[in-house]
N, C-alpha and C positions, 0 to 999 in steps of 0.2 A: 826196142821200138825204133822205127826209122824216122819218126817225126820228133822234132825238138822244139823247145820254146823259142819263139821268134821266127819260125818258118812261116812263109806266106802260103796259105792253102785255099782250095776251092771246095765248097760244100757240094757233094755230088748226089745226095739224096735227102729227102725230108722236105719240110716246109720252106727251108731257106736254100733250096737247090739253086746253084749258080752264084751264090754270094761268095766274095773273097774276104779274107781277113787273116790276121796273124794269130798264131797260137800263143795264148796268154799263159796257159798252164797245161802240163802233161801229167795225167794220172796213169802211170805205167802199170800199176798192179791191177787196175780195172780196165785197161786198154781203152781209155777215154781221153779226150782233149777238150779244152775250153778255147773256143775261137772267138775273138773280139768281134762284136756286132752280129753274130749269128746265134740262133737258138735262144733268143731273148725270152725271159720269163718275167712275170710281174708278181711281186709279193706285197700284200697289204699288211702293214705293221700296225698293230693296235696301239692306241695312245697309252702312255704311262704317266705317272706322277711327274716325271722329269722331262718327258718329250711329248710332242704332239704326234698324232697319228700321221702316217705318210705312206706313199706308194713307192716301192723300190723296184727298178728294172735292172736285171742282172743277166749275165750270160750263163746258161746251164751247160753242163758237159755233154758231149756227143761221142758216139763210138768212133774209133779210128777208121773203121771201114767206110764211114760216111764222108770222109774228106780225102783229097788228093793234093799232093804238093804242086805248087805252081812252078813251072820250069823257069829258071832265071833268064834264059836266053830267048826262048820263044814266047814267054808269058802265057803258055797254055798248060793245062794239067798234064802231069807225067808221073810215071812210076819211078821208084827210087831203087838204085842198085848200090852195091858196095864194092870199092876197089881198094887196094893197098898201095901206098906210095913206097918210095925207095927205102924209107926208114921202117917200114912195116906198120905204119899208122893207117887206120881205117879212114877212107874218104867216101862221102855219100855223093853219088853222081846221078844225073838225070838220065833215064834210059833213052829218051828221044834224042836229046842233043849231045849227050856225053859231057855236059858241063858239070863242074864240081859245085855242089850245093853247100853254101856256107850260111849257117843260121845267123841272123841278126839278133843281137841281144835285145830283149824287150826292155824298154826304158820304164823305170818305175816313176810314178807320179811324185812330184816334189812335195815334201811335207808342208812347206810354207807356201802361201799363195804368191808371194813375191820372191823371185830369186835374185840374190845380190851377187855382184862380182866379187872376186877374191880381194880386191883392193878395199872394198867397203867393209868386208868382214874383218880385215886387219885393223881398220880404224875402230870398229865397234869393240874388238877385243882389247885394244889399248884403252878405250874409255871405260871399259868394265873394270880394269885393274885400278883405276884411279878412284873408284867409288869406295866409300867407307865399308868396313866389314859389317855384314848384317848381324843383328842381334835377335835373339828369340823374342816372340811377342810379349812375354811376361817381363822382360827386362826393359822394354822400351818405355820411355818417360815422355810425357807431353805436358805442355802448359807451363805455368810459372814455377811449379814445384820441380820441374826437370833441372832447372839451373841450380837449385838448392841441393838436389840429390836426396830429397826425402819425400815421403808421401804424406799428404795432409789428412786424408780420410783414415778412419780406423779400419782395421782388418775386418773382413766379413766373417772371420772365424770367431770373433769376440761377440757377435750377436747371438741371441737365443733363438735357436732353430727347433726347439722341442715342440712336439705336437700338443696343443692345448687339451685339457680334460674334456671329455665328451660325455653326455648323458647316455645312460644305457636304457634303451627302450625295451620294456618287457611286454610281450604279446600275450593276450589271453588265449587259453587253450581251446576254447569252444569254436564251433564253426561260424563263419560269417562275421566275425568281429575283427 
Protein backbone atom coordinates (compact mmCIF):
# COMPACT_ATOMS: atom_id res chain seq x y z
CA UNK A 1 0.00 0.00 0.00
CA UNK A 2 1.32 3.43 -0.91
CA UNK A 3 -0.17 5.28 2.08
CA UNK A 4 1.48 5.11 5.50
CA UNK A 5 0.65 6.19 9.03
CA UNK A 6 1.34 9.90 9.49
CA UNK A 7 0.69 10.90 5.85
CA UNK A 8 -1.46 13.99 5.28
CA UNK A 9 -4.34 13.13 2.96
CA UNK A 10 -7.42 14.73 1.39
CA UNK A 11 -10.79 12.96 1.34
CA UNK A 12 -11.92 12.93 -2.30
CA UNK A 13 -15.36 11.32 -1.98
CA UNK A 14 -18.11 10.75 0.54
CA UNK A 15 -19.73 13.00 3.13
CA UNK A 16 -16.35 14.44 4.23
CA UNK A 17 -15.18 15.34 0.71
CA UNK A 18 -12.50 18.06 0.80
CA UNK A 19 -11.44 17.52 4.42
CA UNK A 20 -7.76 17.03 5.17
CA UNK A 21 -6.29 14.97 7.97
CA UNK A 22 -3.47 12.67 8.91
CA UNK A 23 -3.65 8.91 8.67
CA UNK A 24 -3.91 7.50 12.17
CA UNK A 25 -4.02 3.82 11.22
CA UNK A 26 -3.58 1.71 8.09
CA UNK A 27 -5.57 -1.51 7.69
CA UNK A 28 -3.59 -2.98 4.79
CA UNK A 29 -5.37 -6.34 4.63
CA UNK A 30 -8.72 -4.58 4.16
CA UNK A 31 -7.33 -1.70 2.01
CA UNK A 32 -8.71 0.84 4.47
CA UNK A 33 -7.31 3.79 6.44
CA UNK A 34 -8.44 5.78 9.49
CA UNK A 35 -8.11 9.53 8.90
CA UNK A 36 -8.14 11.89 11.89
CA UNK A 37 -11.20 14.17 11.91
CA UNK A 38 -12.90 12.50 8.93
CA UNK A 39 -15.70 9.90 8.76
CA UNK A 40 -16.72 10.57 12.37
CA UNK A 41 -19.23 8.16 13.90
CA UNK A 42 -21.21 8.35 17.14
CA UNK A 43 -21.57 5.42 19.50
CA UNK A 44 -23.99 5.45 22.43
CA UNK A 45 -22.61 3.34 25.27
CA UNK A 46 -25.11 1.96 27.74
CA UNK A 47 -24.59 2.59 31.43
CA UNK A 48 -23.12 -0.19 33.55
CA UNK A 49 -22.72 -0.73 37.27
CA UNK A 50 -19.23 0.79 37.10
CA UNK A 51 -19.73 3.62 34.57
CA UNK A 52 -22.37 6.12 33.54
CA UNK A 53 -23.79 6.06 30.03
CA UNK A 54 -21.94 8.21 27.51
CA UNK A 55 -21.70 9.18 23.86
CA UNK A 56 -18.40 8.44 22.11
CA UNK A 57 -17.32 10.04 18.82
CA UNK A 58 -14.67 8.16 16.87
CA UNK A 59 -13.13 8.01 13.40
CA UNK A 60 -14.31 5.07 11.32
CA UNK A 61 -12.14 3.57 8.59
CA UNK A 62 -12.63 4.44 4.93
CA UNK A 63 -11.46 2.80 1.74
CA UNK A 64 -8.07 3.85 0.37
CA UNK A 65 -9.64 4.88 -2.95
CA UNK A 66 -11.52 7.67 -1.15
CA UNK A 67 -8.34 9.53 -0.10
CA UNK A 68 -5.38 11.07 -1.93
CA UNK A 69 -2.01 12.13 -0.59
CA UNK A 70 -1.38 15.85 -0.11
CA UNK A 71 1.67 17.00 -2.10
CA UNK A 72 4.26 18.39 0.36
CA UNK A 73 5.41 21.09 -2.10
CA UNK A 74 2.19 22.34 -3.73
CA UNK A 75 -0.19 21.44 -0.85
CA UNK A 76 -2.62 19.97 -3.40
CA UNK A 77 -3.68 16.38 -3.83
CA UNK A 78 -1.43 14.21 -5.96
CA UNK A 79 -0.85 10.63 -6.97
CA UNK A 80 2.08 8.67 -5.58
CA UNK A 81 4.92 7.09 -7.54
CA UNK A 82 7.88 4.97 -6.48
CA UNK A 83 11.56 5.57 -7.26
CA UNK A 84 14.68 3.77 -6.13
CA UNK A 85 17.64 5.68 -4.69
CA UNK A 86 21.35 4.84 -5.19
CA UNK A 87 21.28 2.19 -2.47
CA UNK A 88 18.23 0.49 -3.97
CA UNK A 89 15.84 1.71 -1.32
CA UNK A 90 12.26 2.59 -2.32
CA UNK A 91 11.25 6.25 -2.16
CA UNK A 92 7.70 7.52 -2.51
CA UNK A 93 7.46 10.59 -4.74
CA UNK A 94 4.66 12.94 -5.73
CA UNK A 95 3.77 12.60 -9.42
CA UNK A 96 2.97 16.33 -9.77
CA UNK A 97 6.03 17.94 -8.19
CA UNK A 98 8.52 15.06 -8.06
CA UNK A 99 9.04 15.79 -4.34
CA UNK A 100 9.97 12.89 -2.05
CA UNK A 101 7.14 12.10 0.38
CA UNK A 102 8.39 11.40 3.90
CA UNK A 103 5.74 10.23 6.38
CA UNK A 104 5.63 12.06 9.69
CA UNK A 105 5.35 9.64 12.59
CA UNK A 106 2.00 10.05 14.33
CA UNK A 107 2.50 11.13 17.92
CA UNK A 108 0.79 9.05 20.54
CA UNK A 109 -1.19 10.76 23.26
CA UNK A 110 0.67 11.04 26.56
CA UNK A 111 -0.54 8.59 29.18
CA UNK A 112 -0.45 11.17 31.98
CA UNK A 113 -2.21 14.54 31.63
CA UNK A 114 0.86 16.44 32.83
CA UNK A 115 4.15 15.89 31.09
CA UNK A 116 7.18 16.43 33.27
CA UNK A 117 10.68 17.25 32.11
CA UNK A 118 13.52 14.77 32.53
CA UNK A 119 14.97 16.75 35.44
CA UNK A 120 11.71 16.40 37.38
CA UNK A 121 11.58 12.66 36.74
CA UNK A 122 15.12 12.19 38.10
CA UNK A 123 14.11 13.99 41.30
CA UNK A 124 11.00 11.82 41.67
CA UNK A 125 13.02 8.62 41.14
CA UNK A 126 15.48 9.68 43.84
CA UNK A 127 12.66 10.37 46.28
CA UNK A 128 11.03 7.00 45.57
CA UNK A 129 14.26 5.22 46.55
CA UNK A 130 14.24 6.84 50.00
CA UNK A 131 10.73 5.58 50.81
CA UNK A 132 10.48 2.55 53.13
CA UNK A 133 9.79 -0.81 51.56
CA UNK A 134 6.09 -1.48 51.19
CA UNK A 135 4.62 -4.31 53.21
CA UNK A 136 1.57 -6.41 52.33
CA UNK A 137 -1.70 -5.17 53.77
CA UNK A 138 -1.98 -8.09 56.21
CA UNK A 139 1.36 -7.23 57.80
CA UNK A 140 0.68 -3.55 58.34
CA UNK A 141 0.06 -2.58 61.96
CA UNK A 142 -1.64 0.55 63.13
CA UNK A 143 -2.46 2.11 66.47
CA UNK A 144 -0.81 1.59 69.86
CA UNK A 145 -0.42 -2.16 69.36
CA UNK A 146 1.93 -1.50 66.42
CA UNK A 147 4.69 -0.39 68.76
CA UNK A 148 4.32 -3.49 70.92
CA UNK A 149 4.28 -5.81 67.93
CA UNK A 150 1.22 -7.78 69.04
CA UNK A 151 -2.44 -7.78 68.19
CA UNK A 152 -4.82 -7.18 71.13
CA UNK A 153 -7.98 -8.62 69.55
CA UNK A 154 -8.56 -12.34 69.29
CA UNK A 155 -8.38 -14.04 65.96
CA UNK A 156 -11.58 -14.19 63.98
CA UNK A 157 -10.86 -17.88 63.42
CA UNK A 158 -11.53 -18.62 67.10
CA UNK A 159 -15.13 -17.39 66.88
CA UNK A 160 -17.98 -19.84 66.27
CA UNK A 161 -19.18 -19.43 62.67
CA UNK A 162 -21.40 -22.50 62.55
CA UNK A 163 -24.96 -22.23 61.26
CA UNK A 164 -27.53 -22.32 64.09
CA UNK A 165 -30.11 -25.14 64.14
CA UNK A 166 -33.21 -24.36 62.13
CA UNK A 167 -36.74 -25.68 62.46
CA UNK A 168 -37.88 -27.93 59.67
CA UNK A 169 -41.28 -26.88 58.31
CA UNK A 170 -43.41 -29.79 57.13
CA UNK A 171 -46.09 -28.90 54.59
CA UNK A 172 -49.41 -30.65 54.37
CA UNK A 173 -49.94 -32.63 51.20
CA UNK A 174 -53.45 -31.39 50.39
CA UNK A 175 -54.34 -28.58 48.01
CA UNK A 176 -54.69 -25.02 49.22
CA UNK A 177 -52.96 -25.41 52.54
